[in-house]
C-alpha positions in Angstrom: -10.8 -15.1 -27.2 -11.2 -12.9 -24.2 -9.3 -13.8 -21.0 -11.0 -14.1 -17.7 -11.8 -10.8 -15.9 -11.0 -9.6 -12.4 -7.7 -11.4 -11.9 -4.2 -10.6 -10.6 -1.3 -12.5 -12.0 2.3 -12.3 -10.7 5.4 -13.5 -12.5 9.1 -13.3 -12.7 11.6 -13.0 -15.5 14.4 -15.2 -14.3 16.9 -14.2 -16.9 16.3 -10.5 -16.5 16.1 -10.1 -12.7 12.6 -8.7 -13.0 9.3 -9.3 -11.1 6.0 -8.4 -12.7 2.3 -8.4 -12.1 -0.7 -8.1 -14.5 -4.3 -7.1 -13.6 -7.5 -7.2 -15.5 -10.9 -5.8 -14.2 -14.4 -6.1 -15.6 -17.1 -7.0 -13.2 -15.6 -5.1 -10.3 -15.1 -2.1 -12.5 -18.7 -2.2 -13.6 -19.8 -2.4 -10.0 -17.8 0.7 -9.1 -19.2 2.6 -12.1 -22.7 1.7 -11.2 -22.4 4.0 -8.2 -21.4 7.2 -10.0 -21.5 8.9 -13.4 -18.0 10.1 -14.3 -16.8 12.2 -17.2 -14.7 10.3 -19.7 -11.3 11.7 -18.5 -12.2 11.1 -14.8 -13.4 7.6 -15.5 -10.2 6.7 -17.4 -8.1 8.0 -14.5 -10.1 6.1 -11.9 -10.0 2.8 -13.8 -6.2 3.1 -14.3 -5.7 3.9 -10.6 -7.8 0.9 -9.5 -5.6 -1.3 -11.7 -2.5 0.3 -10.3 -3.7 -0.3 -6.7 -4.1 -4.0 -7.4 -0.7 -4.2 -9.1 1.0 -2.5 -6.2 -0.9 -4.5 -3.5 0.4 -7.7 -5.1 3.6 -7.1 -3.1 1.9 -7.0 0.3 3.1 -9.7 2.6 0.6 -9.0 5.4 -3.1 -8.4 6.1 -3.8 -4.8 5.1 -4.6 -2.5 2.3 -2.9 -0.2 -0.2 -4.6 3.0 -1.4 -3.8 5.6 -4.0 -4.8 9.3 -3.7 -4.5 11.9 -6.4 -5.4 15.5 -5.6 -5.7 18.8 -7.5 -5.1 17.5 -11.1 -7.0 20.1 -13.0 -10.8 19.4 -12.8 -10.0 16.3 -10.8 -10.2 17.4 -7.1 -9.7 14.0 -5.5 -9.3 10.4 -6.7 -9.1 7.5 -4.3 -8.5 3.8 -5.3 -7.9 1.0 -2.8 -7.0 -2.7 -2.9 -6.8 -5.0 0.1 -4.3 -7.9 0.6 -7.0 -10.4 -0.4 -8.2 -8.6 -3.5 -11.0 -6.3 -2.4 -11.3 -3.2 -4.6 -13.1 0.1 -4.2 -12.7 3.6 -5.7 -14.2 7.1 -6.1 -13.4 10.4 -7.8 -14.6 14.0 -7.2 -14.3 16.7 -9.8 -15.3 20.2 -10.9 -18.1 20.0 -13.4 -19.9 17.1 -15.0 -19.3 17.6 -18.7 -17.8 14.9 -20.9 -14.8 17.1 -21.6 -13.9 17.5 -17.9 -10.1 18.0 -18.1 -7.6 16.1 -16.0 -4.2 17.8 -15.7 -1.5 15.8 -14.1 1.0 18.6 -14.8 -0.8 21.0 -12.6 1.6 22.8 -10.2 -0.3 21.6 -7.1 -1.1 18.1 -8.3 -0.1 15.5 -5.6 0.1 11.8 -5.6 0.1 9.6 -2.5 0.4 5.9 -1.9 -0.6 4.7 1.5 0.0 1.2 3.0 -1.9 0.1 6.1 -0.7 -3.0 8.0 -3.7 -4.3 10.0 -1.5 -6.8 11.9 0.7 -4.1 13.4 -1.8 -1.2 13.2 0.8 0.8 11.4 0.6 3.1 8.4 3.1 4.3 5.8 2.5 7.1 3.2 4.7 8.3 0.4 3.8 11.7 -1.1 5.3 13.3 -4.3 4.4 15.9 -6.8 3.1 14.5 -10.0 4.4 16.6 -12.9 3.6 14.0 -15.6 1.6 13.6 -18.8 0.0 10.3 -17.8 -0.7 8.2 -14.8 1.7 5.4 -15.6 4.6 7.8 -15.9 3.6 9.5 -12.7 3.7 6.1 -10.8 7.1 5.3 -12.4 8.4 8.6 -11.1 6.9 7.9 -7.7 8.8 4.6 -7.3 12.0 6.1 -8.7 12.0 9.0 -6.3 10.3 7.5 -3.2 11.4 3.9 -3.3 14.5 3.9 -5.6 12.8 1.0 -7.4 13.0 1.1 -11.2 9.5 0.4 -12.5 7.7 0.2 -15.8 3.9 0.4 -16.1 1.3 0.2 -18.8 -2.3 1.0 -17.8 -5.5 1.1 -19.9 -9.2 1.6 -19.4 -11.7 1.3 -22.3 -15.0 -0.4 -23.3 -16.0 -1.2 -19.7 -12.7 -2.9 -18.9 -9.4 -2.0 -17.2 -6.0 -3.7 -17.4 -2.4 -3.0 -16.4 1.0 -4.6 -16.3 4.0 -3.7 -14.1 7.7 -4.6 -14.2 10.1 -3.9 -11.4 13.8 -4.5 -11.2 14.9 -6.7 -8.4 18.3 -8.0 -7.1 17.2 -11.6 -6.3 15.0 -14.0 -8.1 13.6 -17.2 -6.6 15.3 -16.7 -3.3 18.9 -16.8 -4.7 21.1 -13.9 -5.6 21.1 -13.6 -9.3 22.6 -10.7 -11.1 21.0 -10.0 -14.5 23.0 -9.0 -17.5 23.7 -5.3 -17.9 21.2 -4.9 -20.7 18.3 -6.9 -19.1 16.3 -4.0 -17.7 16.5 -1.9 -20.8 15.7 -4.9 -22.9 12.5 -5.9 -21.1 11.4 -2.2 -21.1 11.7 -2.1 -24.9 9.8 -5.4 -25.1 7.0 -4.0 -22.9 6.8 -0.9 -25.2 5.7 -3.2 -28.0 2.6 -4.3 -26.2 -0.7 -2.9 -27.5 -3.7 -1.9 -25.5 -5.8 -4.6 -27.2 -3.3 -7.3 -26.4 -3.1 -6.2 -22.8 -6.9 -6.3 -22.5 -7.6 -9.5 -24.5 -4.8 -11.9 -24.9 -4.6 -14.9 -22.5 -2.0 -14.1 -19.9 0.2 -17.1 -20.8 0.2 -16.1 -24.5 0.9 -12.5 -23.7 3.8 -13.1 -21.5 5.3 -15.7 -23.8 5.1 -13.4 -26.8 6.8 -10.6 -24.9 9.3 -12.4 -22.7 9.8 -15.9 -24.0 13.6 -15.5 -23.9 13.6 -14.1 -20.3 12.5 -17.2 -18.5 8.9 -16.4 -17.5 7.8 -18.0 -14.2 4.0 -17.4 -13.9 2.3 -17.9 -10.5 -1.4 -19.0 -10.1 -3.9 -16.2 -10.6 -5.7 -14.5 -7.7 -9.3 -13.3 -7.9 -10.2 -9.6 -7.5 -13.6 -8.2 -6.6 -15.5 -5.0 -5.7 -15.7 -4.8 -1.9 -16.7 -1.8 0.3 -15.4 -1.8 3.8 -18.1 0.4 5.2 -20.2 -0.8 8.2 -22.4 0.7 10.9 -19.5 0.4 13.3 -17.1 2.4 11.0 -19.8 5.1 10.4 -20.5 5.4 14.1 -16.7 5.7 14.7 -16.5 8.5 12.2 -19.4 10.3 13.9 -17.7 9.9 17.3 -14.5 11.4 15.9 -16.5 14.6 15.1 -17.3 15.1 18.7 -20.6 15.2 20.7 -21.7 18.7 19.7 -21.2 18.3 16.0 -22.6 14.8 15.9 -25.7 15.8 17.7 -26.0 18.9 15.5 -26.1 16.7 12.4 -29.5 15.3 13.5 -32.4 16.7 11.6 -35.7 18.0 12.8 -37.0 14.5 13.3 -33.9 13.5 15.3 -32.8 11.3 12.4 -29.4 11.2 10.6 -28.9 9.4 7.3 -25.4 8.8 5.9 -24.8 7.3 2.4 -21.5 5.6 1.6 -20.0 7.2 -1.4 -18.3 4.0 -2.5 -21.3 1.6 -2.5 -24.4 3.8 -1.9 -25.4 1.9 1.2 -27.5 4.0 3.5 -27.1 4.1 7.3 -29.7 5.7 9.5 -29.2 6.7 13.1 -31.4 8.5 15.7 -30.7 10.6 18.8 -30.4 7.5 21.0 -27.7 6.0 18.7 -25.7 9.3 18.7 -26.1 9.9 22.4 -24.9 6.3 23.1 -21.7 7.1 21.2 -20.6 9.4 24.0 -22.1 7.6 27.0 -18.6 7.0 28.3 -17.6 10.6 28.1 -18.4 13.3 30.7 -21.4 15.5 29.9 -20.4 19.0 28.9 -21.7 21.7 31.4 -25.1 23.1 30.4 -25.6 20.5 27.7 -29.1 18.8 27.6 -29.3 15.2 28.7 -31.1 12.6 26.6 -34.5 11.6 27.7 
């Protein structure tokens, strides 16, 4: 029996001093794949990154978003995956070549991994950046948390047959609001238990069954699930803001012979069309450069 898709589940292992989260994606993953045709290796990396963004965003305590960027990993030039505090997902990847054997190399010397957190309430932004130097994405993220956050973390990520899933465990000092010190072997023990989980079980088993099979002696406390969905944050206002950031000369220069500009969102393929009046209006509050033509 297949479990419900597109959900985030958070839990605690009370006896082990561990917090966890589990994510499954299907409909949102299909929506993202509908906007691009990726080689197998790139598709797997993007699916795992989307799951990871939802796992990591489960810890957000404010309105905002968490994004993952991976650059220069062999044929993979750029990967971007994002999850908002309320479960909106989007992602994209760019690579060299379009063949099915397009190789991703996380051990490349210049491969870089960044995790960015944006707090909309305080208009603040935090980014952690590390070299990857890893054989797979889960290990790369574990290394990120170990080096950047000093937070012991274990991850399992999978993408196959049009679905994605992932589970994350993190060691914590307090459980349920009270200081509870786990026994010395707890972290190693739950890590060994996680290693027994198969990809098929992670994708298909009901969450309650999966967690009980793995951690029934660790005091599992499962929170209500939260829905996830594909959601693009593009809008006419955001696109116009991007054009304004280019400056008057470059924005006007982007207009074609018919004084029209069309921009397509890479995440959702939505098209935005603007004319010279729209572009001129972007800079109406700025002084006209000497010698530049005025709009009619």
